[in-house]
MIDOSE-1310 file (N, C-alpha, C; in nm, 2 decimals, decimal comma, always signed):
residues 227
mram	-0,29/+13,29/-1,73/-0,36/+13,21/-1,62/-0,48/+13,30/-1,58; -0,60/+13,23/-1,57/-0,72/+13,30/-1,53/-0,71/+13,35/-1,39; -0,78/+13,46/-1,36/-0,78/+13,52/-1,22/-0,83/+13,41/-1,12; -0,93/+13,33/-1,16/-0,98/+13,23/-1,07/-0,87/+13,13/-1,03
dmhl	-0,79/+13,08/-1,13/-0,69/+12,99/-1,10/-0,58/+13,05/-1,02; -0,54/+13,18/-1,04/-0,44/+13,25/-0,96/-0,49/+13,26/-0,82; -0,62/+13,29/-0,80/-0,67/+13,31/-0,67/-0,66/+13,18/-0,59; -0,68/+13,06/-0,66/-0,68/+12,93/-0,59/-0,53/+12,90/-0,55
ilkq	-0,43/+12,93/-0,64/-0,29/+12,91/-0,61/-0,25/+12,99/-0,48; -0,29/+13,12/-0,48/-0,26/+13,20/-0,36/-0,32/+13,15/-0,24; -0,45/+13,10/-0,25/-0,52/+13,05/-0,13/-0,45/+12,92/-0,08; -0,39/+12,84/-0,17/-0,33/+12,71/-0,13/-0,19/+12,73/-0,08
cpmf	-0,13/+12,85/-0,11/+0,01/+12,87/-0,07/+0,02/+12,89/+0,08; +0,11/+12,81/+0,15/+0,12/+12,81/+0,30/+0,15/+12,95/+0,35; +0,23/+13,03/+0,28/+0,26/+13,16/+0,33/+0,14/+13,26/+0,34; +0,04/+13,23/+0,26/-0,08/+13,32/+0,26/-0,20/+13,25/+0,33
aglt	-0,17/+13,14/+0,40/-0,28/+13,07/+0,46/-0,34/+13,16/+0,57; -0,48/+13,16/+0,57/-0,55/+13,24/+0,67/-0,58/+13,38/+0,63; -0,53/+13,42/+0,51/-0,57/+13,55/+0,46/-0,71/+13,55/+0,42; -0,78/+13,67/+0,43/-0,92/+13,68/+0,39/-0,92/+13,69/+0,23
gedl	-1,04/+13,68/+0,18/-1,06/+13,70/+0,04/-1,02/+13,84/-0,01; -1,04/+13,93/+0,08/-1,01/+14,07/+0,05/-0,85/+14,09/+0,04; -0,78/+14,02/+0,13/-0,63/+14,02/+0,12/-0,58/+13,96/+0,00; -0,64/+13,84/-0,04/-0,60/+13,77/-0,16/-0,63/+13,86/-0,29
dall	-0,74/+13,93/-0,28/-0,77/+14,02/-0,40/-0,67/+14,13/-0,41; -0,61/+14,17/-0,30/-0,51/+14,28/-0,30/-0,38/+14,23/-0,36; -0,36/+14,10/-0,34/-0,23/+14,04/-0,40/-0,24/+14,01/-0,55; -0,36/+13,98/-0,60/-0,38/+13,94/-0,74/-0,32/+14,04/-0,84
plar	-0,34/+14,17/-0,82/-0,28/+14,26/-0,92/-0,13/+14,26/-0,93; -0,06/+14,21/-0,83/+0,08/+14,21/-0,83/+0,14/+14,09/-0,90; +0,06/+13,98/-0,91/+0,11/+13,85/-0,95/+0,13/+13,85/-1,10; +0,25/+13,80/-1,14/+0,28/+13,79/-1,28/+0,32/+13,64/-1,31
crdf	+0,24/+13,58/-1,40/+0,26/+13,44/-1,43/+0,34/+13,42/-1,55; +0,44/+13,32/-1,55/+0,52/+13,30/-1,66/+0,56/+13,15/-1,66; +0,58/+13,10/-1,78/+0,63/+12,96/-1,80/+0,78/+12,96/-1,82; +0,85/+12,86/-1,76/+0,99/+12,85/-1,77/+1,02/+12,71/-1,82
ekge	+1,13/+12,69/-1,90/+1,17/+12,56/-1,94/+1,27/+12,50/-1,85; +1,29/+12,37/-1,85/+1,39/+12,30/-1,77/+1,53/+12,36/-1,80; +1,60/+12,39/-1,69/+1,73/+12,44/-1,70/+1,74/+12,59/-1,72; +1,63/+12,66/-1,74/+1,63/+12,81/-1,76/+1,66/+12,87/-1,62
llfs	+1,77/+12,95/-1,61/+1,81/+13,01/-1,49/+1,71/+13,12/-1,44; +1,66/+13,11/-1,32/+1,56/+13,21/-1,27/+1,64/+13,33/-1,21; +1,74/+13,29/-1,13/+1,83/+13,40/-1,08/+1,96/+13,33/-1,03; +2,06/+13,41/-1,01/+2,20/+13,36/-0,97/+2,23/+13,41/-0,83
dgda	+2,32/+13,34/-0,77/+2,37/+13,38/-0,64/+2,44/+13,52/-0,65; +2,39/+13,61/-0,57/+2,44/+13,74/-0,56/+2,36/+13,84/-0,65; +2,27/+13,80/-0,73/+2,19/+13,89/-0,81/+2,10/+13,98/-0,72; +2,07/+14,10/-0,76/+1,98/+14,18/-0,69/+1,84/+14,12/-0,68
angf	+1,79/+14,11/-0,56/+1,65/+14,04/-0,55/+1,54/+14,14/-0,59; +1,48/+14,12/-0,70/+1,38/+14,21/-0,75/+1,24/+14,15/-0,72; +1,23/+14,04/-0,65/+1,10/+13,98/-0,62/+1,11/+13,84/-0,57; +1,00/+13,77/-0,55/+1,00/+13,63/-0,51/+0,89/+13,56/-0,59
yila	+0,89/+13,42/-0,57/+0,81/+13,34/-0,66/+0,72/+13,24/-0,58; +0,61/+13,20/-0,64/+0,53/+13,09/-0,61/+0,54/+12,99/-0,72; +0,56/+12,86/-0,69/+0,57/+12,76/-0,79/+0,42/+12,71/-0,81; +0,37/+12,74/-0,93/+0,23/+12,69/-0,96/+0,23/+12,55/-1,01
agkv	+0,33/+12,51/-1,09/+0,34/+12,37/-1,14/+0,48/+12,35/-1,18; +0,52/+12,22/-1,16/+0,66/+12,18/-1,19/+0,75/+12,16/-1,07; +0,88/+12,17/-1,09/+0,97/+12,16/-0,98/+1,09/+12,25/-1,00; +1,14/+12,31/-0,89/+1,25/+12,40/-0,90/+1,36/+12,36/-0,80
kiyk	+1,49/+12,37/-0,84/+1,59/+12,34/-0,74/+1,66/+12,47/-0,70; +1,69/+12,48/-0,58/+1,77/+12,59/-0,52/+1,90/+12,54/-0,48; +2,01/+12,60/-0,54/+2,14/+12,54/-0,52/+2,25/+12,64/-0,51; +2,36/+12,60/-0,45/+2,49/+12,68/-0,45/+2,59/+12,61/-0,53
lspe	+2,70/+12,69/-0,57/+2,81/+12,63/-0,64/+2,94/+12,65/-0,56; +3,02/+12,55/-0,55/+3,15/+12,56/-0,48/+3,24/+12,64/-0,57; +3,36/+12,69/-0,51/+3,45/+12,75/-0,60/+3,50/+12,67/-0,72; +3,49/+12,54/-0,70/+3,53/+12,45/-0,81/+3,42/+12,42/-0,91
gker	+3,30/+12,48/-0,88/+3,18/+12,46/-0,97/+3,10/+12,34/-0,94; +3,12/+12,28/-0,82/+3,04/+12,16/-0,78/+2,91/+12,21/-0,72; +2,80/+12,15/-0,77/+2,66/+12,19/-0,73/+2,62/+12,12/-0,60; +2,56/+12,20/-0,51/+2,51/+12,15/-0,39/+2,36/+12,20/-0,38
ilhi	+2,27/+12,10/-0,39/+2,13/+12,14/-0,38/+2,09/+12,17/-0,24; +2,02/+12,28/-0,22/+1,98/+12,32/-0,08/+1,83/+12,28/-0,06; +1,75/+12,29/-0,17/+1,61/+12,27/-0,15/+1,54/+12,24/-0,28; +1,45/+12,15/-0,29/+1,36/+12,13/-0,40/+1,23/+12,19/-0,38
vhpv	+1,18/+12,28/-0,46/+1,06/+12,35/-0,44/+0,95/+12,27/-0,52; +0,83/+12,25/-0,45/+0,72/+12,18/-0,51/+0,60/+12,27/-0,52; +0,50/+12,24/-0,60/+0,39/+12,33/-0,62/+0,32/+12,39/-0,50; +0,29/+12,52/-0,52/+0,22/+12,61/-0,43/+0,31/+12,66/-0,31
atfa	+0,44/+12,62/-0,32/+0,54/+12,67/-0,22/+0,60/+12,80/-0,28; +0,64/+12,89/-0,19/+0,71/+13,01/-0,22/+0,86/+12,99/-0,21; +0,94/+13,07/-0,28/+1,08/+13,07/-0,26/+1,14/+13,21/-0,30; +1,25/+13,24/-0,24/+1,33/+13,36/-0,25/+1,26/+13,48/-0,18
eaai	+1,16/+13,46/-0,10/+1,09/+13,57/-0,03/+1,18/+13,64/+0,07; +1,27/+13,56/+0,14/+1,36/+13,62/+0,24/+1,46/+13,72/+0,17; +1,49/+13,69/+0,04/+1,59/+13,77/-0,03/+1,54/+13,92/-0,06; +1,41/+13,94/-0,05/+1,37/+14,08/-0,08/+1,39/+14,17/+0,04
fgdg	+1,44/+14,11/+0,15/+1,47/+14,19/+0,27/+1,62/+14,17/+0,29; +1,68/+14,21/+0,41/+1,82/+14,20/+0,43/+1,90/+14,28/+0,33; +2,01/+14,22/+0,28/+2,09/+14,29/+0,18/+2,03/+14,30/+0,04; +1,91/+14,23/+0,03/+1,84/+14,25/-0,10/+1,90/+14,17/-0,22
rypa	+1,98/+14,06/-0,19/+2,04/+13,98/-0,29/+2,00/+13,83/-0,28; +1,98/+13,77/-0,39/+1,95/+13,62/-0,39/+2,08/+13,55/-0,33; +2,06/+13,46/-0,24/+2,17/+13,39/-0,18/+2,21/+13,26/-0,24; +2,14/+13,22/-0,36/+2,17/+13,10/-0,42/+2,12/+13,11/-0,57
yaep	+2,13/+13,00/-0,64/+2,08/+12,99/-0,78/+1,94/+12,91/-0,77; +1,86/+12,94/-0,87/+1,73/+12,87/-0,89/+1,71/+12,83/-1,03; +1,67/+12,71/-1,05/+1,65/+12,66/-1,19/+1,55/+12,55/-1,19; +1,45/+12,55/-1,29/+1,35/+12,45/-1,30/+1,41/+12,31/-1,33
less	+1,36/+12,21/-1,27/+1,40/+12,07/-1,30/+1,32/+12,01/-1,41; +1,21/+12,08/-1,45/+1,12/+12,04/-1,56/+1,05/+12,17/-1,60; +0,97/+12,16/-1,71/+0,89/+12,28/-1,75/+0,80/+12,32/-1,63; +0,81/+12,44/-1,60/+0,74/+12,49/-1,48/+0,66/+12,62/-1,50
klvf	+0,56/+12,64/-1,42/+0,48/+12,76/-1,43/+0,50/+12,83/-1,29; +0,54/+12,96/-1,30/+0,58/+13,04/-1,18/+0,50/+13,16/-1,17; +0,47/+13,20/-1,05/+0,40/+13,33/-1,02/+0,50/+13,42/-0,96; +0,53/+13,54/-1,01/+0,63/+13,63/-0,96/+0,57/+13,75/-0,90
fpkr	+0,62/+13,79/-0,78/+0,58/+13,91/-0,71/+0,69/+14,01/-0,70; +0,68/+14,12/-0,77/+0,79/+14,22/-0,77/+0,81/+14,28/-0,63; +0,93/+14,30/-0,60/+0,97/+14,35/-0,46/+0,90/+14,48/-0,42; +0,92/+14,58/-0,50/+0,87/+14,71/-0,45/+0,72/+14,72/-0,43
efvd	+0,64/+14,66/-0,52/+0,50/+14,66/-0,51/+0,46/+14,58/-0,39; +0,53/+14,46/-0,37/+0,49/+14,38/-0,26/+0,52/+14,44/-0,12; +0,64/+14,50/-0,11/+0,67/+14,57/+0,02/+0,57/+14,68/+0,05; +0,53/+14,75/-0,06/+0,43/+14,86/-0,04/+0,30/+14,80/+0,02
llqr	+0,26/+14,68/-0,04/+0,14/+14,62/+0,01/+0,15/+14,58/+0,15; +0,27/+14,52/+0,19/+0,29/+14,48/+0,33/+0,27/+14,60/+0,43; +0,32/+14,71/+0,39/+0,30/+14,83/+0,47/+0,16/+14,87/+0,49; +0,07/+14,84/+0,39/-0,07/+14,87/+0,40/-0,15/+14,76/+0,47
qgri	-0,11/+14,63/+0,45/-0,18/+14,52/+0,49/-0,10/+14,44/+0,59; -0,12/+14,47/+0,72/-0,04/+14,41/+0,83/-0,06/+14,26/+0,84; -0,18/+14,21/+0,81/-0,20/+14,06/+0,82/-0,12/+13,98/+0,73; -0,09/+14,04/+0,61/-0,01/+13,97/+0,51/+0,14/+13,96/+0,56
ainm	+0,18/+14,07/+0,62/+0,32/+14,07/+0,68/+0,33/+13,97/+0,79; +0,24/+13,96/+0,88/+0,24/+13,86/+0,99/+0,24/+13,72/+0,93; +0,16/+13,69/+0,83/+0,16/+13,56/+0,77/+0,29/+13,52/+0,71; +0,35/+13,62/+0,65/+0,48/+13,60/+0,58/+0,59/+13,56/+0,68
iggl	+0,59/+13,62/+0,80/+0,68/+13,59/+0,90/+0,67/+13,44/+0,94; +0,55/+13,40/+0,95/+0,53/+13,25/+0,98/+0,59/+13,16/+0,87; +0,57/+13,20/+0,75/+0,63/+13,12/+0,64/+0,78/+13,12/+0,64; +0,84/+13,23/+0,67/+0,99/+13,24/+0,68/+1,04/+13,16/+0,80
srfl	+0,96/+13,16/+0,90/+1,00/+13,08/+1,02/+1,01/+12,93/+0,99; +0,91/+12,88/+0,91/+0,91/+12,74/+0,87/+1,04/+12,71/+0,79; +1,08/+12,80/+0,70/+1,20/+12,77/+0,62/+1,32/+12,77/+0,71; +1,33/+12,86/+0,81/+1,44/+12,86/+0,90/+1,45/+12,73/+0,98
rqfa	+1,34/+12,67/+1,02/+1,34/+12,55/+1,09/+1,39/+12,43/+0,99; +1,34/+12,44/+0,87/+1,39/+12,34/+0,77/+1,54/+12,34/+0,75; +1,59/+12,46/+0,74/+1,74/+12,47/+0,72/+1,81/+12,43/+0,84; +1,76/+12,46/+0,96/+1,82/+12,42/+1,08/+1,83/+12,27/+1,10
tqie	+1,72/+12,21/+1,06/+1,72/+12,06/+1,06/+1,82/+12,00/+0,96; +1,82/+12,07/+0,84/+1,92/+12,02/+0,74/+2,06/+12,03/+0,79; +2,10/+12,14/+0,85/+2,23/+12,16/+0,90/+2,26/+12,06/+1,01; +2,16/+12,03/+1,10/+2,18/+11,93/+1,20/+2,21/+11,80/+1,15
eltf	+2,13/+11,76/+1,04/+2,15/+11,62/+0,99/+2,29/+11,61/+0,91; +2,33/+11,72/+0,84/+2,46/+11,71/+0,77/+2,57/+11,71/+0,87; +2,55/+11,77/+0,99/+2,66/+11,77/+1,09/+2,67/+11,64/+1,17; +2,55/+11,59/+1,21/+2,55/+11,48/+1,31/+2,51/+11,35/+1,26
kdvp	+2,45/+11,34/+1,14/+2,40/+11,21/+1,09/+2,48/+11,17/+0,97; +2,49/+11,04/+0,95/+2,57/+10,99/+0,84/+2,47/+10,97/+0,72; +2,52/+10,93/+0,61/+2,44/+10,92/+0,49/+2,32/+10,82/+0,50; +2,34/+10,70/+0,56/+2,22/+10,61/+0,57/+2,11/+10,68/+0,65
arla	+2,14/+10,75/+0,76/+2,04/+10,81/+0,84/+1,97/+10,92/+0,77; +2,05/+11,00/+0,69/+1,99/+11,11/+0,62/+1,90/+11,06/+0,50; +1,94/+10,95/+0,44/+1,86/+10,89/+0,33/+1,73/+10,83/+0,39; +1,74/+10,76/+0,51/+1,63/+10,70/+0,57/+1,52/+10,81/+0,60
ryil	+1,57/+10,92/+0,66/+1,47/+11,03/+0,69/+1,41/+11,08/+0,56; +1,49/+11,10/+0,45/+1,43/+11,15/+0,33/+1,32/+11,06/+0,27; +1,35/+10,93/+0,28/+1,25/+10,83/+0,22/+1,13/+10,83/+0,30; +1,14/+10,83/+0,44/+1,02/+10,84/+0,52/+0,94/+10,96/+0,50
dlag	+1,00/+11,08/+0,49/+0,93/+11,20/+0,47/+0,86/+11,20/+0,33; +0,93/+11,15/+0,23/+0,87/+11,15/+0,10/+0,76/+11,05/+0,09; +0,77/+10,94/+0,15/+0,66/+10,84/+0,14/+0,54/+10,87/+0,22; +0,56/+10,94/+0,34/+0,44/+10,97/+0,42/+0,38/+10,84/+0,47
dagk	+0,24/+10,84/+0,46/+0,17/+10,72/+0,51/+0,15/+10,62/+0,40; +0,19/+10,65/+0,28/+0,17/+10,56/+0,16/+0,26/+10,44/+0,17; +0,37/+10,45/+0,23/+0,46/+10,33/+0,23/+0,54/+10,31/+0,11; +0,53/+10,41/+0,02/+0,60/+10,40/-0,11/+0,62/+10,54/-0,16
avlp	+0,74/+10,56/-0,22/+0,77/+10,70/-0,27/+0,84/+10,69/-0,41; +0,81/+10,79/-0,49/+0,87/+10,81/-0,62/+0,97/+10,92/-0,61; +1,09/+10,90/-0,64/+1,19/+11,01/-0,63/+1,16/+11,12/-0,73; +1,14/+11,24/-0,68/+1,11/+11,36/-0,77/+1,23/+11,41/-0,84
isks	+1,35/+11,37/-0,81/+1,47/+11,42/-0,87/+1,56/+11,30/-0,90; +1,66/+11,32/-0,99/+1,75/+11,21/-1,02/+1,83/+11,17/-0,90; +1,90/+11,05/-0,91/+1,98/+11,01/-0,80/+2,10/+11,09/-0,77; +2,15/+11,15/-0,88/+2,27/+11,24/-0,86/+2,23/+11,37/-0,79
qlas	+2,11/+11,42/-0,83/+2,05/+11,54/-0,76/+2,02/+11,50/-0,61; +1,97/+11,38/-0,59/+1,94/+11,34/-0,45/+2,07/+11,33/-0,37; +2,17/+11,28/-0,43/+2,30/+11,27/-0,36/+2,35/+11,41/-0,32; +2,34/+11,50/-0,41/+2,38/+11,64/-0,38/+2,29/+11,70/-0,26
nlgt	+2,16/+11,67/-0,27/+2,07/+11,72/-0,17/+2,10/+11,66/-0,03; +2,16/+11,54/-0,03/+2,19/+11,47/+0,10/+2,34/+11,50/+0,14; +2,41/+11,58/+0,06/+2,55/+11,61/+0,10/+2,64/+11,50/+0,08; +2,62/+11,42/-0,03/+2,71/+11,31/-0,06/+2,73/+11,30/-0,21
vset	+2,79/+11,19/-0,26/+2,81/+11,17/-0,40/+2,73/+11,05/-0,45; +2,72/+11,04/-0,58/+2,63/+10,94/-0,64/+2,67/+10,80/-0,60; +2,80/+10,77/-0,60/+2,85/+10,64/-0,56/+2,81/+10,60/-0,42; +2,83/+10,69/-0,33/+2,79/+10,66/-0,19/+2,64/+10,64/-0,17
lsrt	+2,56/+10,72/-0,25/+2,42/+10,70/-0,24/+2,38/+10,56/-0,29; +2,44/+10,52/-0,41/+2,40/+10,39/-0,47/+2,44/+10,28/-0,37; +2,55/+10,29/-0,31/+2,59/+10,18/-0,21/+2,50/+10,18/-0,09; +2,45/+10,30/-0,05/+2,36/+10,31/+0,07/+2,22/+10,25/+0,03
lrkl	+2,18/+10,28/-0,09/+2,05/+10,22/-0,13/+2,06/+10,07/-0,14; +2,17/+10,02/-0,19/+2,19/+9,87/-0,20/+2,19/+9,81/-0,06; +2,26/+9,88/+0,03/+2,27/+9,82/+0,17/+2,13/+9,82/+0,24; +2,05/+9,93/+0,22/+1,92/+9,93/+0,28/+1,83/+9,82/+0,21
sddd	+1,85/+9,80/+0,09/+1,77/+9,69/+0,01/+1,82/+9,56/+0,06; +1,95/+9,53/+0,07/+2,00/+9,40/+0,12/+1,95/+9,37/+0,26; +1,94/+9,48/+0,34/+1,89/+9,46/+0,48/+1,74/+9,45/+0,49; +1,67/+9,45/+0,38/+1,52/+9,43/+0,37/+1,45/+9,55/+0,44
liav	+1,51/+9,67/+0,43/+1,44/+9,79/+0,48/+1,36/+9,85/+0,37; +1,41/+9,85/+0,25/+1,34/+9,90/+0,13/+1,35/+9,81/+0,01; +1,27/+9,84/-0,09/+1,29/+9,77/-0,22/+1,29/+9,89/-0,32; +1,39/+9,88/-0,41/+1,41/+9,99/-0,51/+1,38/+9,94/-0,65
egrt	+1,29/+10,01/-0,71/+1,25/+9,97/-0,85/+1,26/+10,10/-0,93; +1,37/+10,13/-1,00/+1,39/+10,25/-1,07/+1,39/+10,37/-0,97; +1,29/+10,46/-0,99/+1,28/+10,57/-0,90/+1,18/+10,55/-0,79; +1,11/+10,43/-0,79/+1,02/+10,40/-0,69/+1,08/+10,32/-0,58
iril	+1,06/+10,37/-0,45/+1,11/+10,30/-0,33/+1,00/+10,26/-0,24; +0,99/+10,13/-0,22/+0,89/+10,08/-0,13/+0,95/+10,05/+0,01; +0,88/+10,09/+0,11/+0,93/+10,07/+0,25/+0,89/+9,93/+0,30; +0,98/+9,85/+0,33/+0,95/+9,71/+0,38/+0,94/+9,70/+0,53
dadr	+1,02/+9,78/+0,60/+1,03/+9,78/+0,74/+1,04/+9,92/+0,79; +0,92/+9,98/+0,82/+0,91/+10,12/+0,85/+0,98/+10,15/+0,99; +0,96/+10,05/+1,08/+1,01/+10,07/+1,22/+1,16/+10,08/+1,22; +1,23/+9,98/+1,15/+1,37/+9,98/+1,14/+1,43/+10,10/+1,07
ladl	+1,35/+10,14/+0,96/+1,40/+10,26/+0,88/+1,39/+10,38/+0,97; +1,28/+10,39/+1,05/+1,27/+10,51/+1,14/+1,38/+10,51/+1,25; +1,42/+10,39/+1,30/+1,53/+10,39/+1,40/+1,66/+10,43/+1,33; +1,68/+10,39/+1,21/+1,80/+10,44/+1,14/+1,80/+10,59/+1,12
aesy	+1,68/+10,64/+1,08/+1,67/+10,79/+1,05/+1,70/+10,87/+1,18; +1,68/+10,81/+1,30/+1,70/+10,89/+1,42/+1,84/+10,86/+1,48; +1,92/+10,78/+1,42/+2,05/+10,75/+1,47/+2,15/+10,86/+1,43; +2,25/+10,87/+1,52/+2,35/+10,97/+1,50/+2,48/+10,90/+1,48
rer	+2,57/+10,96/+1,40/+2,70/+10,90/+1,37/+2,78/+10,90/+1,50; +2,86/+10,79/+1,51/+2,95/+10,78/+1,62/+3,07/+10,87/+1,61; +3,11/+10,93/+1,72/+3,22/+11,02/+1,73/+3,35/+10,95/+1,77
């Protein structure tokens, strides 16, 4: 990857937002770009964390495995987002598995060199704290929804967030992977999609979901399961 392209990726990365050109230039020598194929394991739960990644192109899933080997997707990483940065601190181990969902281009930052840079460049360290705080809020929201909201509410929120203002969304992952991400099983997800479609909240065409009634879908997304 050309230095100019790498510079643009770093500039677009939320964790490095607000850094000066000089700061980005200091990061460039540490960055190592590599292509990964679908299904190629990036790291495993419990591995020593030797660095973190920026996704330049493609999609990566972050997941855990139950003792029975059942996969639970924690997060789907999209381009210019970072992942595994928190693992280079604390006990220094990756807390989950990471695997590309398609052919992907990744930028790797080695732990030792990056930590040395943080000690010299305080602005980068402050920016990184902001990025980690956003991830903590995301996981707190995920835990709240898994605890207090049922599958229709979680699915409604996912569709609304994915569609944005477009009113239409294309699922970036398979329905079985989406079911895992929402903390349910494929059969329940399929029934929920049919129910939302029968109630004229959405229309489903393959992986494309059109929102037919955004207000009712938003009300459903904000509802909590009855105790």
